[in-house]
C-alpha positions as CSV (number, residue, x, y, z in Angstrom):
1,M,58.1,60.7,24.7
2,D,56.4,63.0,27.1
3,L,55.1,65.9,25.0
4,A,53.9,67.8,28.0
5,G,57.4,68.0,29.3
6,S,59.2,68.4,26.0
7,G,60.2,71.5,24.2
8,S,60.1,72.4,20.5
9,S,63.4,70.7,19.9
10,S,62.2,67.3,21.2
11,F,58.6,67.4,19.5
12,L,59.9,68.4,16.1
13,A,63.3,66.6,16.4
14,A,65.6,68.1,13.7
15,D,69.2,67.9,12.9
16,N,70.2,71.2,11.1
17,G,66.7,71.1,9.5
18,E,67.4,67.8,7.6
19,R,66.2,65.0,9.9
20,M,62.7,65.3,11.4
21,R,61.2,62.3,13.3
22,P,57.4,62.2,12.6
23,D,57.2,58.5,13.7
24,V,58.5,59.3,17.2
25,V,56.2,62.4,17.5
26,A,53.2,60.3,16.3
27,S,54.0,57.6,18.9
28,A,54.1,60.2,21.6
29,L,51.0,61.9,20.3
30,V,49.1,58.6,20.7
31,N,49.8,58.6,24.5
32,V,48.9,62.3,24.8
33,E,45.6,61.8,23.0
34,E,44.8,59.0,25.3
35,E,45.3,61.4,28.3
36,W,43.2,64.1,26.6
37,R,40.4,61.6,25.9
38,Q,40.4,60.5,29.5
39,D,40.3,64.2,30.6
40,A,37.3,64.8,28.3
41,A,35.6,61.6,29.5
42,N,36.0,62.6,33.2
43,F,34.7,66.0,32.4
44,V,31.6,64.7,30.4
45,E,30.8,62.2,33.2
46,G,31.2,64.8,35.9
47,N,30.9,62.3,38.7
48,S,34.3,62.6,40.3
49,T,36.9,65.1,41.5
50,E,39.0,64.4,38.4
51,S,36.3,66.0,36.2
52,E,36.9,69.4,37.9
53,G,40.7,69.4,37.1
54,A,40.2,67.9,33.6
55,P,40.1,71.2,31.6
56,G,43.1,72.6,33.3
57,S,45.1,69.4,32.8
58,F,44.2,69.4,29.1
59,A,44.9,73.1,28.6
60,K,48.4,72.7,30.0
61,S,49.3,69.7,28.0
62,C,47.7,71.1,24.8
63,A,49.6,74.4,25.1
64,T,52.9,72.5,25.3
65,V,52.1,70.6,22.1
66,V,50.9,73.7,20.2
67,S,54.0,75.7,21.3
68,A,56.3,72.8,20.2
69,V,54.7,72.7,16.8
70,I,54.9,76.4,16.2
71,Q,58.5,76.8,17.5
72,G,59.6,73.6,15.8
73,S,58.4,75.0,12.4
74,G,59.9,78.4,13.0
75,G,56.5,79.9,12.9
76,D,56.1,78.9,9.2
77,R,52.5,77.9,8.7
78,T,53.3,75.9,5.5
79,V,56.1,73.9,7.2
80,A,53.9,73.2,10.2
81,N,51.0,72.1,8.0
82,E,53.2,69.7,5.9
83,Y,54.8,68.3,8.9
84,M,51.5,67.7,10.8
85,K,50.2,65.9,7.7
86,D,53.3,63.7,7.8
87,V,52.8,63.0,11.5
88,C,49.0,62.3,11.3
89,S,49.6,59.8,8.4
90,Q,51.8,57.5,10.5
91,R,50.4,54.0,10.8
92,I,50.4,54.1,14.6
93,L,47.8,56.9,14.4
94,D,44.6,55.1,13.2
95,G,40.9,55.5,13.9
96,W,40.0,58.3,16.3
97,H,43.6,59.0,17.0
98,Q,44.2,60.0,13.4
99,L,41.0,62.1,13.5
100,R,42.1,64.0,16.6
101,C,45.6,64.5,15.1
102,T,44.1,66.0,11.9
103,A,41.7,68.2,14.0
104,L,44.7,69.5,16.0
105,A,46.7,70.2,12.9
106,S,43.8,72.1,11.4
107,A,43.3,74.2,14.6
108,I,46.9,75.1,14.6
109,T,47.8,75.8,11.0
110,E,44.4,76.9,9.6
111,H,42.8,78.8,12.5
112,A,45.6,79.9,14.8
113,M,48.8,80.6,12.7
114,L,49.1,83.6,10.5
115,A,51.2,84.2,7.4
116,D,53.7,86.2,9.4
117,N,56.3,83.7,10.8
118,Y,57.6,86.2,13.4
119,A,54.1,87.0,14.7
120,N,53.4,83.3,15.0
121,R,56.6,82.7,17.0
122,E,56.2,85.7,19.3
123,S,52.5,86.5,19.6
124,L,50.4,83.3,19.0
125,N,48.6,82.3,22.2
126,P,48.4,78.5,22.5
127,S,45.5,78.7,25.0
128,K,43.2,80.1,22.4
129,V,43.9,77.1,20.2
130,C,43.5,74.7,23.1
131,T,40.3,76.3,24.3
132,G,38.6,75.7,21.0
133,F,40.2,72.3,20.6
134,W,39.0,71.3,24.1
135,A,35.4,72.1,23.1
136,V,35.8,70.0,20.0
137,F,37.4,67.3,22.0
138,V,34.6,67.3,24.7
139,Q,31.9,67.3,22.0
140,S,33.6,64.5,20.2
141,E,33.8,62.6,23.5
142,K,30.1,63.2,24.1
143,E,29.4,62.0,20.6
144,R,31.7,59.1,21.1
145,Q,30.0,58.1,24.4
146,A,26.6,58.6,22.8
147,E,27.7,56.5,19.8
148,E,29.1,53.9,22.2
149,A,25.9,53.9,24.2
150,K,24.0,53.6,20.9
151,Q,26.2,50.8,19.8
152,R,25.8,49.1,23.2
153,A,22.1,49.5,22.9
154,E,22.1,48.1,19.4
155,E,24.4,45.4,20.5
156,E,22.2,44.6,23.5
157,K,19.2,44.7,21.2
158,K,20.9,42.6,18.7
159,R,22.0,40.2,21.5
160,A,18.5,40.1,22.8
161,E,17.1,39.5,19.3
162,E,19.8,36.8,18.8
163,E,19.0,35.3,22.2
164,K,15.3,35.4,21.4
165,K,16.0,33.9,17.9
166,R,18.2,31.3,19.5
167,E,15.6,30.4,22.0
168,E,13.0,30.3,19.3
169,E,15.3,28.1,17.2
170,E,15.9,25.9,20.2
171,A,12.2,25.7,20.9
172,E,11.6,24.9,17.3
173,A,14.4,22.4,17.3
174,R,12.9,20.8,20.5
175,K,9.5,20.9,18.9
176,K,10.8,19.3,15.8
177,A,12.9,16.8,17.8
178,E,9.8,15.9,19.9
179,A,7.7,15.6,16.7
180,E,10.4,13.4,15.2
181,A,10.7,11.4,18.4
182,K,6.9,11.0,18.5
183,V,6.9,9.9,14.8
184,K,9.7,7.5,15.6
185,A,8.0,6.2,18.7
186,E,4.8,5.7,16.8
187,A,6.7,4.0,14.0
188,E,8.5,1.8,16.5
189,A,5.2,1.0,18.2
190,K,3.5,0.2,14.9
191,E,6.5,-1.9,13.9
192,E,6.4,-3.7,17.3
193,A,2.6,-4.2,17.0
194,Q,3.1,-5.6,13.5
195,R,5.9,-7.8,14.8
196,Q,3.8,-9.1,17.6
197,K,0.9,-9.6,15.2
198,A,3.1,-11.5,12.8
199,E,4.4,-13.6,15.7
200,K,0.9,-14.3,16.9
201,E,-0.2,-15.2,13.4
202,A,2.9,-17.4,12.9
203,A,2.2,-19.1,16.3
204,A,-1.5,-19.5,15.3
205,A,-0.4,-20.9,12.0
206,R,2.0,-23.3,13.7
207,E,-0.6,-24.4,16.1
208,A,-3.1,-24.9,13.3
209,E,-0.5,-26.8,11.3
210,E,0.3,-28.9,14.4
211,A,-3.4,-29.4,15.1
212,K,-3.9,-30.4,11.4
213,A,-0.9,-32.7,11.6
214,K,-2.2,-34.2,14.9
215,A,-5.7,-34.6,13.3
216,A,-4.2,-36.2,10.3
217,E,-2.1,-38.5,12.5
218,A,-5.1,-39.3,14.6
219,K,-7.1,-39.9,11.4
220,A,-4.4,-42.2,10.1
221,R,-4.3,-44.1,13.4
222,A,-8.0,-44.4,13.3
223,A,-7.9,-45.6,9.8
224,E,-5.2,-48.0,10.7
225,A,-7.2,-49.2,13.7
226,A,-10.3,-49.5,11.5
227,A,-8.4,-51.4,9.0
228,K,-7.0,-53.7,11.6
229,L,-10.5,-54.1,13.1
230,A,-11.9,-54.8,9.7
231,E,-9.1,-57.3,9.2
232,K,-9.8,-58.9,12.6
233,K,-13.5,-58.8,11.9
234,A,-13.0,-60.5,8.5
235,E,-10.7,-63.0,10.1
236,A,-13.2,-63.7,12.8
237,E,-16.0,-64.0,10.3
238,K,-13.8,-66.4,8.3
239,V,-13.0,-68.4,11.4
240,Q,-16.7,-68.3,12.4
241,K,-17.6,-69.3,8.8
242,E,-15.1,-72.1,9.0
243,A,-16.4,-73.2,12.4
244,Q,-19.9,-73.1,11.1
245,Q,-18.8,-75.2,8.1
246,K,-17.1,-77.6,10.4
247,L,-20.3,-77.7,12.6
248,E,-22.3,-78.4,9.5
249,E,-19.9,-81.1,8.4
250,A,-20.0,-82.5,11.9
251,A,-23.8,-82.4,11.8
252,A,-23.7,-84.1,8.4
253,A,-21.3,-86.7,9.8
254,E,-23.6,-87.2,12.8
255,K,-26.5,-87.6,10.5
256,E,-24.6,-90.0,8.3
257,H,-23.6,-91.9,11.5
258,Q,-27.2,-92.1,12.7
259,E,-28.2,-93.3,9.3
260,R,-25.5,-95.9,9.3
261,M,-26.4,-96.8,12.8
262,A,-30.0,-97.2,11.8
263,E,-29.0,-99.3,8.8
264,H,-26.8,-101.3,11.1
265,E,-29.6,-101.8,13.6
266,K,-32.0,-102.7,10.8
267,A,-29.5,-105.2,9.4
268,E,-29.0,-106.7,12.8
269,E,-32.7,-106.9,13.2
270,M,-33.1,-108.6,9.9
271,F,-30.3,-110.9,10.7
272,H,-31.9,-111.7,14.0
273,N,-35.2,-112.3,12.5
274,A,-33.7,-114.5,9.8
275,T,-31.8,-116.5,12.4
276,E,-34.9,-117.1,14.5
277,S,-36.8,-118.5,11.4
278,I,-34.3,-121.2,10.6
279,P,-35.1,-124.7,12.1
280,A,-32.7,-126.2,14.6
281,N,-31.7,-129.2,12.5
282,A,-31.0,-126.9,9.6
283,T,-28.8,-124.9,11.8
284,E,-26.9,-127.9,12.9
285,A,-26.7,-129.3,9.4
286,S,-25.4,-126.0,8.2
287,S,-23.0,-126.0,11.1
288,S,-21.6,-129.4,10.3
289,S,-21.5,-128.7,6.6
290,S,-19.6,-125.5,7.1
291,N,-17.2,-127.3,9.3
292,S,-16.4,-129.8,6.6
293,T,-16.4,-127.5,3.6
294,E,-16.5,-123.8,4.2
295,E,-17.8,-121.2,6.6
296,P,-21.5,-120.2,6.4
297,S,-22.3,-117.3,4.1
298,T,-24.5,-115.4,6.6
299,P,-21.8,-114.6,9.1
300,Q,-19.6,-113.5,6.2
301,A,-22.3,-111.2,5.0
302,A,-22.7,-109.7,8.5
303,K,-19.0,-108.9,8.8
304,P,-18.8,-106.5,5.9
305,Q,-21.7,-104.6,7.3
306,A,-19.9,-103.8,10.5
307,Q,-17.0,-102.0,8.7
308,P,-19.1,-99.0,7.4
309,V,-20.6,-98.5,10.8
310,A,-17.1,-98.3,12.5
311,A,-16.0,-95.8,9.8
312,A,-19.0,-93.6,10.3
313,E,-18.4,-93.6,14.0
314,N,-14.8,-92.6,13.5
315,A,-15.8,-89.8,11.1
316,T,-18.4,-88.5,13.5
317,E,-15.9,-88.4,16.3
318,V,-13.3,-86.5,14.2
319,A,-15.9,-83.9,13.0
320,V,-17.1,-83.3,16.5
321,E,-13.5,-82.8,17.8
322,E,-12.7,-80.3,15.0
323,A,-16.0,-78.4,15.6
324,N,-15.2,-78.1,19.3
325,A,-11.7,-76.9,18.6
326,T,-13.0,-74.3,16.2
327,K,-15.5,-73.1,18.8
328,V,-12.7,-72.7,21.3
329,E,-10.5,-70.8,18.9
330,V,-13.3,-68.4,18.0
331,A,-14.0,-67.8,21.7
332,E,-10.3,-67.0,22.3
333,N,-10.1,-64.6,19.4
334,T,-13.2,-62.8,20.5
335,T,-11.8,-62.5,24.1
336,A,-8.5,-61.1,22.8
337,K,-10.2,-58.3,20.8
């Protein structure tokens, strides 16, 4: 709804005074207030050609609205006041829109309209209302822009503070993360050092255990070798002792043989001497007598003496052979060791 181009019949739509449409008027008033605000903003900024025509544009549009309210209410201040309250309370008018609607209603019903309905319809000058309302509107726009600038500054300050806080928090988080990473790295390094130390100690323990086992094994082998050596030595000593015993037996047999040989030679000598001392006729007589009766006793006595001599010779030969065999065995054992 274009309020600037509408009359009182369209702004305060009524049907025989029974149906008025505040919601439609409120919706149209939102658009009008947006135009007024833009005019005030252009005027306050003053940096374009639009700022020069802003007061005139506002005055024309505002006069149309004021005239529509007055004519629509029949000049009755009470009717206009109640109706504007109804319009300004519509949900579509919120925030600054509602504030401007209330300010406009106050300027019309409380400051411009009189108690005389006729005078209001015929004599009330809308431009007077609009001039004062324009000043209020411009001042409000200045305050709004100042407030917005203040809010922007505060928001910028808040944003900067938040950014600074965020950077500080990030720096603190990085510092904390670096500290935690350092602690973690140190812990990992310490753990790795302990692990390596444990591995080295375990390896050293294994090596020591292996060395100990090898030493024990070597000691056992040495003991075994010593035992075998002692056994061989004892065996060699036994063999040597047996050989010595056999040598001694052989020497004893040799001695006995020599003694028997000496006895034998002595017997032969005695026999020879005895034979030479017997006369020839006695010999012959003995010979013939023995031929007729029995053999002479002397030769029979000599025969038994020859048997011990032969036995001694045989014993001596056996002892010598066993002694020589023992010597050979001892020599072979010694060479093998």
